[in-house]
VEXGUVO-25373 format. One record per residue: chain; residue number from 0; x, y, z of N, C-alpha, C, O in turn; residue in one letter. Coordinates in steps of 0.2 Angstrom, whole numbers. Example, Ala and Ser with C-alpha at 12.3 -4.5 7.8 and 13.67 -1.06 7.14 Angstrom:
% VEXGUVO-25373
chaine / num / nxx / nyy / nzz / caxx / cayy / cazz / cxx / cyy / czz / oxx / oyy / ozz / residu
A / 0 / 66 / -28 / 39 / 62 / -22 / 39 / 66 / -16 / 39 / 71 / -17 / 42 / A $
A / 1 / 64 / -11 / 35 / 68 / -5 / 36 / 64 / 0 / 39 / 67 / 6 / 40 / S $
This chain:
% VEXGUVO-25373
chaine / num / nxx / nyy / nzz / caxx / cayy / cazz / cxx / cyy / czz / oxx / oyy / ozz / residu
A / 0 / -20 / -20 / -17 / -21 / -14 / -12 / -22 / -8 / -16 / -18 / -6 / -21 / L $
A / 1 / -26 / -4 / -14 / -27 / 3 / -16 / -21 / 7 / -13 / -20 / 7 / -7 / V $
A / 2 / -18 / 11 / -17 / -12 / 15 / -14 / -15 / 21 / -10 / -16 / 26 / -13 / P $
A / 3 / -15 / 20 / -4 / -18 / 25 / 1 / -13 / 31 / 1 / -7 / 30 / 0 / F $
A / 4 / -16 / 37 / 1 / -12 / 43 / 1 / -12 / 47 / 7 / -8 / 52 / 7 / A $
A / 5 / -15 / 45 / 12 / -14 / 49 / 19 / -14 / 44 / 24 / -17 / 38 / 24 / N $
A / 6 / -11 / 46 / 30 / -9 / 41 / 35 / -12 / 43 / 41 / -12 / 49 / 43 / Y $
A / 7 / -14 / 38 / 46 / -18 / 40 / 52 / -14 / 45 / 56 / -17 / 48 / 60 / V $
A / 8 / -7 / 44 / 56 / -3 / 48 / 60 / 2 / 53 / 56 / 8 / 53 / 58 / N $
A / 9 / -1 / 56 / 51 / 4 / 59 / 46 / 8 / 64 / 49 / 14 / 65 / 48 / A $
A / 10 / 5 / 68 / 54 / 9 / 74 / 57 / 15 / 72 / 60 / 21 / 74 / 58 / G $
A / 11 / 15 / 67 / 65 / 21 / 65 / 68 / 26 / 61 / 64 / 32 / 62 / 65 / P $
A / 12 / 24 / 58 / 59 / 28 / 53 / 55 / 30 / 55 / 48 / 35 / 53 / 46 / Y $
A / 13 / 27 / 60 / 46 / 28 / 62 / 39 / 32 / 69 / 39 / 29 / 74 / 38 / A $
A / 14 / 39 / 68 / 41 / 43 / 74 / 42 / 47 / 77 / 36 / 50 / 82 / 36 / A $
A / 15 / 47 / 72 / 31 / 51 / 74 / 25 / 46 / 78 / 20 / 43 / 75 / 15 / D $
A / 16 / 45 / 84 / 21 / 39 / 88 / 18 / 42 / 92 / 12 / 47 / 96 / 13 / V $
A / 17 / 38 / 92 / 7 / 39 / 96 / 1 / 32 / 100 / -1 / 27 / 98 / 2 / T $
A / 18 / 33 / 104 / -5 / 27 / 107 / -8 / 22 / 111 / -3 / 16 / 110 / -4 / N $
A / 19 / 25 / 114 / 2 / 20 / 118 / 6 / 19 / 125 / 3 / 23 / 129 / 2 / T $
A / 20 / 12 / 126 / 2 / 10 / 132 / -1 / 12 / 138 / 4 / 12 / 138 / 10 / P $
A / 21 / 14 / 144 / 0 / 17 / 149 / 4 / 11 / 153 / 8 / 12 / 156 / 13 / A $
A / 22 / 5 / 153 / 5 / 0 / 157 / 7 / -6 / 153 / 10 / -8 / 148 / 6 / T $
A / 23 / -8 / 154 / 16 / -14 / 150 / 19 / -20 / 153 / 17 / -22 / 159 / 20 / K $
A / 24 / -25 / 150 / 13 / -31 / 153 / 12 / -35 / 154 / 18 / -35 / 150 / 23 / P $
A / 25 / -40 / 159 / 18 / -44 / 160 / 24 / -48 / 154 / 26 / -52 / 152 / 22 / S $
A / 26 / -48 / 153 / 33 / -52 / 147 / 35 / -50 / 140 / 34 / -53 / 136 / 36 / G $
A / 27 / -44 / 139 / 30 / -42 / 133 / 28 / -37 / 130 / 33 / -33 / 134 / 36 / E $
A / 28 / -36 / 123 / 34 / -32 / 120 / 38 / -26 / 117 / 34 / -27 / 115 / 29 / L $
A / 29 / -20 / 117 / 37 / -14 / 114 / 34 / -15 / 106 / 35 / -16 / 104 / 41 / L $
A / 30 / -14 / 103 / 30 / -14 / 95 / 30 / -8 / 92 / 27 / -4 / 96 / 24 / I $
A / 31 / -6 / 86 / 30 / 0 / 83 / 28 / -2 / 76 / 25 / -5 / 72 / 28 / T $
A / 32 / -1 / 75 / 18 / -3 / 69 / 15 / 4 / 65 / 13 / 9 / 68 / 11 / C $
A / 33 / 3 / 59 / 14 / 9 / 55 / 14 / 11 / 53 / 6 / 7 / 52 / 2 / V $
A / 34 / 18 / 53 / 5 / 20 / 51 / -2 / 25 / 46 / 0 / 25 / 43 / 5 / T $
A / 35 / 30 / 44 / -5 / 34 / 39 / -4 / 40 / 41 / 0 / 42 / 47 / 1 / E $
A / 36 / 44 / 36 / 3 / 50 / 38 / 7 / 56 / 38 / 2 / 56 / 35 / -3 / R $
A / 37 / 60 / 43 / 3 / 66 / 44 / -1 / 72 / 43 / 3 / 72 / 42 / 9 / T $
A / 38 / 78 / 43 / 0 / 84 / 42 / 3 / 87 / 35 / 5 / 85 / 31 / 2 / G $
A / 39 / 91 / 35 / 10 / 94 / 28 / 12 / 89 / 23 / 13 / 90 / 17 / 12 / T $
A / 40 / 83 / 25 / 16 / 78 / 19 / 19 / 72 / 19 / 14 / 67 / 15 / 15 / F $
A / 41 / 73 / 22 / 8 / 68 / 20 / 3 / 68 / 13 / 1 / 74 / 10 / 0 / A $
A / 42 / 62 / 10 / 0 / 62 / 2 / -1 / 64 / -2 / 5 / 65 / -8 / 4 / G $
A / 43 / 63 / 1 / 11 / 64 / -3 / 17 / 57 / -3 / 21 / 53 / 1 / 20 / T $
A / 44 / 57 / -7 / 26 / 52 / -6 / 31 / 54 / -3 / 38 / 51 / -4 / 43 / D $
A / 45 / 60 / 0 / 38 / 62 / 3 / 44 / 57 / 8 / 47 / 54 / 12 / 43 / V $
A / 46 / 56 / 8 / 53 / 51 / 12 / 56 / 53 / 20 / 55 / 58 / 21 / 55 / A $
A / 47 / 48 / 24 / 54 / 49 / 31 / 53 / 53 / 34 / 59 / 51 / 33 / 65 / P $
A / 48 / 57 / 39 / 58 / 61 / 42 / 63 / 67 / 46 / 60 / 66 / 47 / 54 / G $
A / 49 / 71 / 48 / 64 / 77 / 53 / 61 / 80 / 49 / 55 / 82 / 44 / 56 / S $
A / 50 / 81 / 53 / 50 / 84 / 51 / 44 / 80 / 45 / 40 / 82 / 43 / 35 / S $
A / 51 / 74 / 44 / 43 / 70 / 38 / 40 / 63 / 40 / 39 / 58 / 36 / 40 / A $
A / 52 / 61 / 46 / 39 / 54 / 49 / 38 / 51 / 46 / 32 / 54 / 45 / 27 / W $
A / 53 / 44 / 46 / 32 / 40 / 45 / 27 / 39 / 51 / 23 / 39 / 57 / 26 / I $
A / 54 / 39 / 51 / 16 / 38 / 57 / 12 / 31 / 60 / 13 / 27 / 57 / 15 / G $
A / 55 / 31 / 67 / 12 / 24 / 70 / 12 / 24 / 76 / 8 / 29 / 79 / 6 / S $
A / 56 / 18 / 78 / 7 / 17 / 84 / 3 / 11 / 88 / 7 / 7 / 85 / 10 / T $
A / 57 / 12 / 95 / 8 / 7 / 98 / 12 / 3 / 103 / 7 / 5 / 106 / 2 / R $
A / 58 / -3 / 104 / 10 / -8 / 108 / 6 / -13 / 111 / 11 / -12 / 109 / 17 / N $
A / 59 / -18 / 115 / 9 / -23 / 118 / 13 / -30 / 115 / 12 / -31 / 114 / 6 / Y $
A / 60 / -34 / 114 / 17 / -40 / 111 / 15 / -45 / 114 / 21 / -43 / 115 / 26 / S $
A / 61 / -52 / 115 / 19 / -57 / 117 / 23 / -58 / 112 / 29 / -60 / 114 / 34 / M $
A / 62 / -57 / 106 / 27 / -59 / 100 / 31 / -53 / 97 / 35 / -54 / 93 / 40 / T $
A / 63 / -47 / 99 / 32 / -41 / 96 / 35 / -40 / 88 / 33 / -36 / 85 / 36 / G $
A / 64 / -43 / 87 / 27 / -42 / 80 / 25 / -39 / 80 / 18 / -39 / 85 / 14 / E $
A / 65 / -35 / 75 / 17 / -31 / 74 / 10 / -37 / 72 / 5 / -41 / 68 / 6 / C $
A / 66 / -36 / 76 / -1 / -41 / 74 / -6 / -37 / 74 / -13 / -31 / 77 / -13 / K $
A / 67 / -39 / 71 / -18 / -36 / 71 / -24 / -37 / 78 / -27 / -42 / 82 / -26 / R $
A / 68 / -32 / 80 / -31 / -33 / 86 / -35 / -39 / 87 / -39 / -41 / 83 / -43 / S $
A / 69 / -43 / 92 / -37 / -49 / 93 / -41 / -55 / 89 / -39 / -60 / 89 / -42 / G $
A / 70 / -54 / 86 / -33 / -60 / 81 / -30 / -62 / 84 / -23 / -57 / 86 / -20 / S $
A / 71 / -68 / 83 / -22 / -70 / 85 / -15 / -71 / 78 / -11 / -73 / 79 / -5 / S $
A / 72 / -69 / 73 / -13 / -69 / 66 / -9 / -63 / 65 / -5 / -57 / 65 / -8 / T $
A / 73 / -63 / 65 / 1 / -57 / 63 / 5 / -54 / 57 / 3 / -58 / 52 / 2 / P $
A / 74 / -47 / 56 / 3 / -44 / 50 / 2 / -44 / 46 / 9 / -44 / 49 / 14 / L $
A / 75 / -45 / 39 / 9 / -45 / 35 / 15 / -38 / 35 / 19 / -33 / 35 / 15 / P $
A / 76 / -39 / 35 / 25 / -33 / 34 / 29 / -31 / 26 / 29 / -35 / 22 / 28 / A $
A / 77 / -25 / 25 / 30 / -22 / 18 / 30 / -26 / 14 / 36 / -26 / 17 / 42 / V $
A / 78 / -28 / 8 / 35 / -31 / 4 / 40 / -26 / -1 / 43 / -24 / -5 / 39 / M $
A / 79 / -24 / -1 / 49 / -20 / -6 / 52 / -23 / -13 / 52 / -29 / -13 / 50 / P $
A / 80 / -19 / -18 / 53 / -21 / -25 / 53 / -27 / -25 / 58 / -27 / -22 / 63 / L $
A / 81 / -32 / -29 / 56 / -38 / -30 / 60 / -42 / -36 / 58 / -41 / -38 / 52 / T $
A / 82 / -45 / -39 / 62 / -50 / -45 / 60 / -57 / -43 / 60 / -62 / -47 / 60 / D $
A / 83 / -58 / -36 / 60 / -65 / -33 / 60 / -67 / -33 / 53 / -66 / -28 / 49 / D $
A / 84 / -71 / -38 / 51 / -73 / -39 / 44 / -77 / -33 / 41 / -76 / -31 / 36 / K $
A / 85 / -82 / -31 / 46 / -87 / -26 / 44 / -83 / -19 / 43 / -85 / -16 / 38 / Q $
A / 86 / -78 / -18 / 47 / -74 / -12 / 46 / -70 / -12 / 40 / -70 / -6 / 36 / S $
A / 87 / -68 / -17 / 38 / -64 / -18 / 32 / -69 / -17 / 26 / -67 / -13 / 21 / L $
A / 88 / -74 / -20 / 26 / -79 / -19 / 21 / -82 / -12 / 20 / -82 / -9 / 14 / L $
A / 89 / -83 / -9 / 26 / -85 / -2 / 25 / -80 / 3 / 22 / -82 / 7 / 18 / T $
A / 90 / -74 / 1 / 24 / -68 / 6 / 21 / -68 / 4 / 14 / -67 / 9 / 10 / T $
A / 91 / -68 / -2 / 12 / -67 / -3 / 5 / -73 / 0 / 1 / -72 / 2 / -5 / I $
A / 92 / -79 / -1 / 4 / -85 / 2 / 0 / -85 / 10 / 0 / -88 / 12 / -4 / E $
A / 93 / -81 / 13 / 4 / -80 / 20 / 3 / -75 / 23 / -2 / -75 / 29 / -3 / S $
A / 94 / -72 / 18 / -5 / -67 / 20 / -10 / -70 / 23 / -16 / -76 / 20 / -18 / F $
A / 95 / -67 / 28 / -19 / -70 / 31 / -26 / -64 / 31 / -31 / -61 / 36 / -31 / T $
A / 96 / -64 / 26 / -35 / -58 / 25 / -40 / -58 / 31 / -44 / -63 / 33 / -47 / P $
A / 97 / -52 / 34 / -45 / -51 / 40 / -50 / -44 / 41 / -50 / -40 / 39 / -45 / A $
A / 98 / -42 / 45 / -55 / -35 / 47 / -55 / -30 / 42 / -57 / -32 / 37 / -60 / G $
A / 99 / -24 / 44 / -56 / -18 / 40 / -58 / -16 / 35 / -53 / -20 / 35 / -47 / S $
A / 100 / -12 / 30 / -54 / -10 / 25 / -49 / -3 / 25 / -47 / 2 / 24 / -51 / T $
A / 101 / -2 / 27 / -41 / 5 / 27 / -38 / 5 / 20 / -34 / 5 / 20 / -28 / A $
A / 102 / 6 / 15 / -38 / 6 / 8 / -35 / 11 / 7 / -30 / 10 / 2 / -26 / G $
A / 103 / 17 / 10 / -30 / 22 / 9 / -25 / 20 / 11 / -18 / 22 / 8 / -14 / H $
A / 104 / 15 / 16 / -18 / 13 / 18 / -11 / 9 / 12 / -8 / 10 / 11 / -2 / L $
A / 105 / 5 / 9 / -12 / 1 / 3 / -9 / 5 / -2 / -7 / 4 / -6 / -2 / G $
A / 106 / 11 / -4 / -11 / 15 / -9 / -9 / 19 / -7 / -3 / 20 / -12 / 1 / T $
A / 107 / 21 / -1 / -2 / 25 / 1 / 4 / 20 / 0 / 10 / 23 / -3 / 15 / A $
A / 108 / 14 / 2 / 10 / 10 / 2 / 16 / 8 / -5 / 17 / 6 / -7 / 23 / W $
A / 109 / 7 / -9 / 12 / 6 / -16 / 14 / 12 / -19 / 18 / 10 / -23 / 23 / A $
A / 110 / 18 / -17 / 16 / 24 / -20 / 20 / 24 / -17 / 27 / 24 / -21 / 32 / W $
A / 111 / 22 / -10 / 28 / 22 / -7 / 34 / 17 / -10 / 39 / 18 / -11 / 45 / Y $
A / 112 / 11 / -12 / 36 / 6 / -15 / 40 / 7 / -21 / 43 / 4 / -23 / 48 / A $
A / 113 / 12 / -25 / 40 / 14 / -32 / 43 / 21 / -32 / 46 / 23 / -37 / 47 / I $
A / 114 / 24 / -26 / 46 / 31 / -26 / 48 / 31 / -25 / 56 / 28 / -21 / 59 / S $
A / 115 / 35 / -30 / 59 / 36 / -29 / 67 / 40 / -23 / 69 / 39 / -20 / 74 / P $
A / 116 / 43 / -20 / 64 / 47 / -13 / 65 / 42 / -8 / 66 / 44 / -2 / 69 / Q $
A / 117 / 36 / -9 / 64 / 31 / -3 / 64 / 26 / -4 / 70 / 21 / -1 / 71 / W $
A / 118 / 28 / -9 / 75 / 23 / -10 / 81 / 23 / -3 / 85 / 17 / -2 / 88 / N $
A / 119 / 28 / 1 / 85 / 27 / 7 / 89 / 23 / 12 / 86 / 20 / 16 / 89 / S $
A / 120 / 22 / 11 / 80 / 18 / 16 / 76 / 10 / 14 / 76 / 6 / 18 / 78 / V $
A / 121 / 9 / 7 / 75 / 2 / 5 / 75 / -1 / 4 / 82 / -7 / 5 / 82 / W $
A / 122 / 3 / 3 / 87 / 0 / 2 / 94 / -6 / -3 / 94 / -11 / -1 / 97 / S $
A / 123 / -5 / -9 / 91 / -11 / -14 / 91 / -11 / -17 / 97 / -6 / -18 / 101 / L $
A / 124 / -17 / -20 / 99 / -18 / -23 / 105 / -13 / -30 / 105 / -11 / -32 / 110 / S $
A / 125 / -13 / -33 / 99 / -9 / -39 / 98 / -3 / -37 / 94 / -4 / -35 / 88 / T $
A / 126 / 3 / -36 / 96 / 9 / -34 / 92 / 10 / -38 / 86 / 8 / -44 / 86 / P $
A / 127 / 12 / -35 / 80 / 14 / -39 / 74 / 19 / -44 / 75 / 24 / -42 / 78 / I $
A / 128 / 18 / -50 / 73 / 23 / -55 / 74 / 30 / -54 / 70 / 30 / -50 / 65 / A $
A / 129 / 35 / -56 / 73 / 41 / -56 / 69 / 41 / -60 / 63 / 37 / -65 / 62 / G $
A / 130 / 45 / -58 / 58 / 45 / -62 / 52 / 47 / -69 / 52 / 45 / -73 / 48 / N $
A / 131 / 51 / -71 / 57 / 54 / -78 / 58 / 51 / -81 / 64 / 53 / -87 / 66 / N $
A / 132 / 45 / -79 / 66 / 42 / -82 / 72 / 39 / -89 / 70 / 36 / -89 / 65 / D $
A / 133 / 40 / -94 / 74 / 38 / -101 / 72 / 30 / -100 / 72 / 27 / -98 / 77 / I $
A / 134 / 27 / -103 / 67 / 20 / -104 / 67 / 17 / -98 / 64 / 10 / -97 / 64 / G $
A / 135 / 21 / -93 / 61 / 18 / -87 / 58 / 20 / -87 / 51 / 26 / -88 / 49 / T $
A / 136 / 15 / -85 / 47 / 16 / -84 / 40 / 15 / -77 / 38 / 9 / -75 / 39 / M $
A / 137 / 19 / -73 / 35 / 18 / -67 / 33 / 16 / -67 / 25 / 20 / -69 / 21 / K $
A / 138 / 10 / -64 / 24 / 8 / -64 / 17 / 5 / -56 / 15 / 2 / -53 / 19 / V $
A / 139 / 7 / -54 / 9 / 5 / -48 / 6 / 1 / -49 / 0 / 4 / -53 / -4 / A $
A / 140 / -5 / -47 / -1 / -9 / -47 / -7 / -9 / -40 / -10 / -13 / -36 / -7 / V $
A / 141 / -7 / -39 / -16 / -7 / -33 / -19 / -11 / -34 / -25 / -10 / -38 / -30 / L $
A / 142 / -17 / -29 / -26 / -21 / -29 / -31 / -22 / -22 / -34 / -23 / -18 / -30 / M $
A / 143 / -22 / -22 / -41 / -23 / -15 / -44 / -26 / -16 / -50 / -25 / -21 / -54 / T $
A / 144 / -30 / -11 / -52 / -33 / -11 / -59 / -30 / -5 / -63 / -32 / -3 / -68 / D $
A / 145 / -24 / -3 / -60 / -21 / 3 / -63 / -14 / 2 / -65 / -11 / -3 / -63 / G $
A / 146 / -11 / 7 / -69 / -4 / 7 / -71 / 0 / 10 / -66 / -2 / 15 / -62 / E $
A / 147 / 6 / 8 / -65 / 11 / 12 / -61 / 14 / 18 / -64 / 19 / 18 / -67 / Y $
A / 148 / 10 / 23 / -64 / 11 / 29 / -68 / 12 / 36 / -64 / 12 / 41 / -68 / N $
A / 149 / 12 / 35 / -58 / 13 / 42 / -54 / 17 / 41 / -48 / 17 / 36 / -45 / T $
A / 150 / 22 / 46 / -47 / 26 / 46 / -41 / 28 / 53 / -40 / 27 / 58 / -44 / Q $
A / 151 / 30 / 54 / -33 / 32 / 61 / -31 / 39 / 62 / -31 / 41 / 68 / -31 / Y $
A / 152 / 43 / 57 / -32 / 50 / 58 / -33 / 53 / 52 / -37 / 49 / 47 / -39 / S $
A / 153 / 59 / 53 / -39 / 62 / 48 / -43 / 65 / 42 / -39 / 66 / 43 / -33 / T $
A / 154 / 65 / 36 / -41 / 64 / 34 / -48 / 56 / 33 / -49 / 52 / 35 / -45 / P $
A / 155 / 54 / 30 / -55 / 47 / 30 / -56 / 44 / 24 / -52 / 47 / 21 / -48 / D $
A / 156 / 37 / 25 / -52 / 33 / 20 / -48 / 34 / 13 / -49 / 35 / 9 / -44 / S $
A / 157 / 35 / 11 / -55 / 37 / 3 / -56 / 43 / 2 / -52 / 44 / -4 / -49 / K $
A / 158 / 49 / 6 / -53 / 55 / 4 / -50 / 55 / 4 / -43 / 58 / 0 / -39 / T $
A / 159 / 51 / 9 / -40 / 50 / 9 / -33 / 46 / 3 / -30 / 48 / 0 / -25 / Q $
A / 160 / 41 / 1 / -34 / 37 / -5 / -32 / 41 / -11 / -32 / 41 / -15 / -27 / A $
A / 161 / 45 / -12 / -37 / 49 / -18 / -37 / 54 / -18 / -32 / 56 / -24 / -29 / L $
A / 162 / 57 / -13 / -30 / 62 / -13 / -24 / 58 / -15 / -18 / 61 / -18 / -14 / A $
A / 163 / 52 / -12 / -17 / 49 / -14 / -11 / 47 / -21 / -11 / 47 / -25 / -6 / L $
A / 164 / 44 / -24 / -16 / 43 / -31 / -17 / 49 / -35 / -16 / 48 / -40 / -12 / C $
A / 165 / 54 / -34 / -18 / 60 / -38 / -17 / 62 / -37 / -10 / 65 / -42 / -7 / N $
A / 166 / 61 / -32 / -7 / 63 / -31 / 1 / 58 / -35 / 5 / 60 / -39 / 9 / G $
A / 167 / 52 / -36 / 3 / 47 / -40 / 6 / 49 / -47 / 6 / 49 / -51 / 11 / M $
A / 168 / 50 / -49 / 0 / 52 / -56 / -2 / 58 / -58 / 2 / 59 / -64 / 5 / K $
A / 169 / 63 / -54 / 2 / 70 / -55 / 6 / 68 / -56 / 13 / 72 / -59 / 17 / A $
A / 170 / 63 / -52 / 16 / 61 / -53 / 23 / 57 / -59 / 25 / 55 / -60 / 30 / A $
A / 171 / 56 / -63 / 20 / 52 / -69 / 21 / 45 / -69 / 20 / 41 / -73 / 22 / G $
A / 172 / 42 / -63 / 17 / 35 / -62 / 16 / 33 / -65 / 9 / 37 / -64 / 4 / I $
A / 173 / 28 / -69 / 9 / 25 / -71 / 3 / 21 / -66 / -1 / 16 / -63 / 3 / T $
A / 174 / 22 / -64 / -7 / 19 / -59 / -10 / 14 / -62 / -16 / 17 / -65 / -21 / V $
A / 175 / 8 / -61 / -15 / 3 / -62 / -21 / 1 / -56 / -24 / 1 / -51 / -21 / Y $
A / 176 / 1 / -56 / -31 / -2 / -50 / -34 / -7 / -52 / -39 / -8 / -57 / -42 / T $
A / 177 / -12 / -47 / -40 / -18 / -48 / -44 / -19 / -42 / -48 / -19 / -36 / -46 / V $
A / 178 / -19 / -43 / -55 / -20 / -37 / -60 / -28 / -38 / -62 / -30 / -43 / -64 / G $
A / 179 / -32 / -33 / -60 / -39 / -33 / -61 / -41 / -28 / -67 / -39 / -22 / -67 / F $
A / 180 / -44 / -32 / -72 / -46 / -28 / -78 / -41 / -25 / -82 / -42 / -21 / -86 / G $
A / 181 / -35 / -28 / -82 / -29 / -25 / -86 / -29 / -29 / -93 / -30 / -35 / -93 / L $
A / 182 / -29 / -26 / -98 / -30 / -29 / -105 / -23 / -31 / -108 / -18 / -30 / -105 / G $
A / 183 / -23 / -35 / -113 / -17 / -37 / -116 / -16 / -33 / -123 / -11 / -35 / -126 / T $
A / 184 / -20 / -29 / -125 / -19 / -25 / -131 / -16 / -18 / -129 / -14 / -14 / -134 / S $
A / 185 / -16 / -16 / -123 / -14 / -9 / -121 / -7 / -10 / -118 / -6 / -14 / -113 / N $
A / 186 / -2 / -6 / -121 / 5 / -6 / -119 / 6 / -5 / -111 / 10 / -8 / -108 / A $
A / 187 / 2 / 0 / -109 / 3 / 2 / -102 / 0 / -3 / -97 / 3 / -5 / -92 / A $
A / 188 / -5 / -7 / -99 / -8 / -12 / -95 / -3 / -18 / -95 / -2 / -21 / -90 / D $
A / 189 / 0 / -19 / -101 / 5 / -25 / -101 / 11 / -23 / -97 / 13 / -28 / -93 / I $
A / 190 / 13 / -17 / -97 / 18 / -15 / -92 / 17 / -16 / -85 / 21 / -18 / -81 / A $
A / 191 / 10 / -14 / -83 / 8 / -15 / -76 / 8 / -22 / -74 / 10 / -24 / -69 / A $
A / 192 / 5 / -27 / -79 / 5 / -34 / -77 / 12 / -37 / -77 / 14 / -41 / -73 / M $
A / 193 / 17 / -34 / -80 / 24 / -36 / -80 / 27 / -34 / -73 / 30 / -38 / -70 / D $
A / 194 / 25 / -28 / -70 / 27 / -26 / -64 / 24 / -31 / -58 / 28 / -33 / -54 / T $
A / 195 / 18 / -32 / -59 / 14 / -37 / -54 / 18 / -44 / -54 / 18 / -47 / -49 / L $
A / 196 / 19 / -46 / -60 / 22 / -53 / -61 / 29 / -53 / -58 / 31 / -58 / -54 / A $
A / 197 / 33 / -48 / -58 / 39 / -48 / -55 / 39 / -46 / -48 / 43 / -49 / -44 / K $
A / 198 / 34 / -43 / -46 / 33 / -42 / -38 / 31 / -48 / -35 / 33 / -49 / -29 / C $
A / 199 / 28 / -53 / -38 / 25 / -59 / -35 / 31 / -63 / -33 / 36 / -63 / -35 / A $
A / 200 / 29 / -68 / -28 / 34 / -73 / -26 / 36 / -78 / -31 / 40 / -82 / -29 / S $
A / 201 / 33 / -78 / -36 / 34 / -83 / -42 / 28 / -83 / -46 / 23 / -80 / -45 / G $
A / 202 / 29 / -87 / -52 / 23 / -86 / -57 / 17 / -89 / -55 / 11 / -87 / -57 / K $
A / 203 / 17 / -93 / -50 / 11 / -96 / -47 / 7 / -91 / -42 / 2 / -93 / -39 / D $
A / 204 / 10 / -86 / -41 / 8 / -81 / -36 / 5 / -75 / -39 / 3 / -70 / -36 / F $
A / 205 / 5 / -75 / -46 / 2 / -69 / -50 / -4 / -71 / -53 / -4 / -76 / -56 / F $
A / 206 / -9 / -67 / -52 / -16 / -68 / -55 / -18 / -62 / -59 / -17 / -57 / -58 / F $
A / 207 / -23 / -64 / -64 / -27 / -59 / -67 / -34 / -60 / -67 / -36 / -66 / -66 / T $
A / 208 / -38 / -55 / -66 / -45 / -56 / -66 / -48 / -50 / -70 / -46 / -44 / -70 / A $
A / 209 / -54 / -52 / -74 / -56 / -47 / -78 / -63 / -44 / -76 / -66 / -40 / -80 / Y $
A / 210 / -66 / -47 / -71 / -73 / -45 / -69 / -73 / -46 / -61 / -69 / -50 / -59 / D $
A / 211 / -79 / -44 / -58 / -79 / -45 / -51 / -80 / -52 / -49 / -77 / -54 / -44 / G $
A / 212 / -83 / -56 / -53 / -84 / -63 / -51 / -77 / -67 / -51 / -75 / -71 / -47 / E $
A / 213 / -73 / -65 / -56 / -66 / -68 / -57 / -62 / -66 / -51 / -58 / -70 / -49 / A $
A / 214 / -63 / -60 / -49 / -59 / -57 / -44 / -60 / -60 / -37 / -56 / -62 / -33 / L $
A / 215 / -67 / -62 / -36 / -69 / -65 / -30 / -66 / -72 / -30 / -63 / -75 / -25 / R $
A / 216 / -66 / -75 / -36 / -63 / -82 / -36 / -55 / -82 / -35 / -53 / -87 / -31 / Q $
A / 217 / -52 / -77 / -37 / -45 / -77 / -36 / -43 / -76 / -28 / -39 / -79 / -26 / V $
A / 218 / -47 / -71 / -25 / -46 / -70 / -18 / -48 / -76 / -14 / -45 / -78 / -9 / F $
A / 219 / -53 / -80 / -16 / -55 / -86 / -13 / -49 / -91 / -13 / -48 / -95 / -9 / T $
A / 220 / -46 / -92 / -19 / -41 / -96 / -20 / -35 / -95 / -16 / -32 / -99 / -13 / F $
A / 221 / -33 / -88 / -16 / -27 / -86 / -12 / -29 / -88 / -5 / -24 / -90 / -1 / I $
A / 222 / -35 / -86 / -2 / -36 / -87 / 5 / -36 / -95 / 6 / -34 / -96 / 12 / G $
A / 223 / -38 / -99 / 2 / -38 / -106 / 3 / -30 / -109 / 3 / -29 / -113 / 8 / G $
A / 224 / -26 / -106 / -1 / -19 / -108 / -1 / -16 / -106 / 6 / -12 / -110 / 9 / K $
A / 225 / -17 / -100 / 8 / -14 / -97 / 14 / -17 / -101 / 20 / -13 / -103 / 24 / V $
A / 226 / -23 / -102 / 20 / -26 / -106 / 26 / -23 / -113 / 26 / -22 / -116 / 32 / N $
A / 227 / -22 / -116 / 20 / -19 / -123 / 20 / -12 / -123 / 23 / -10 / -128 / 27 / A $
A / 228 / -8 / -118 / 21 / -1 / -118 / 24 / -1 / -116 / 31 / 3 / -119 / 35 / I $
A / 229 / -6 / -112 / 33 / -6 / -110 / 40 / -8 / -116 / 44 / -6 / -116 / 50 / N $
A / 230 / -13 / -120 / 42 / -15 / -126 / 46 / -9 / -130 / 47 / -8 / -133 / 52 / A $
A / 231 / -4 / -131 / 42 / 2 / -135 / 43 / 6 / -132 / 48 / 9 / -136 / 52 / V $
A / 232 / 7 / -125 / 48 / 12 / -122 / 52 / 9 / -123 / 59 / 14 / -123 / 64 / L $
A / 233 / 3 / -123 / 60 / 0 / -123 / 67 / -1 / -130 / 70 / -3 / -131 / 76 / T $
A / 234 / 0 / -135 / 66 / -2 / -142 / 68 / 4 / -144 / 73 / 4 / -150 / 75 / D $
């Protein structure tokens, strides 16, 4: 998953705000971009609310959109669960890779996207199933081509990601991880692969891919495994 940095309903839910500029530039709008959750509920999927808000940082923008520092390209909003393949493809194709990797943010929002505790936030036509519902398998697939090297609060991104992965696994969610284009001669890449391996539900749930074709093969394999298990659950 790409670590998304702004949320479709950032205003109401991102109340733990830091870094609000003192001066509003002429004609610009105040924006709220999501960061990690801190405090008691960090590393959990508890729905946002009093004492459990999602972290955020505020800045000003002419368009009211979250953007990378020094970039004119808006960051994508989180897309809730959907079976609209074309919308998913359009969103993915709009990504513009750049900057550092706050991998724990992608991990957190992967969990929130499939957590029944977030039904009141996403307001989907079909509510997210409970983690223990008969015939339901919860799966998260985390893919990154970057290092866990950016965070907005302590601890570091790797530590936060591992806490979230452990929380997902404890909740009965199967976690697949994929390291894309990560080398074996670079210490930072090796550390990133170690994080992905530890995040996965086991050694058979962690994959590496070094080009686009290999990545497609990995996702095809994961899809086949999930579909095979789902067929058993629904028989």
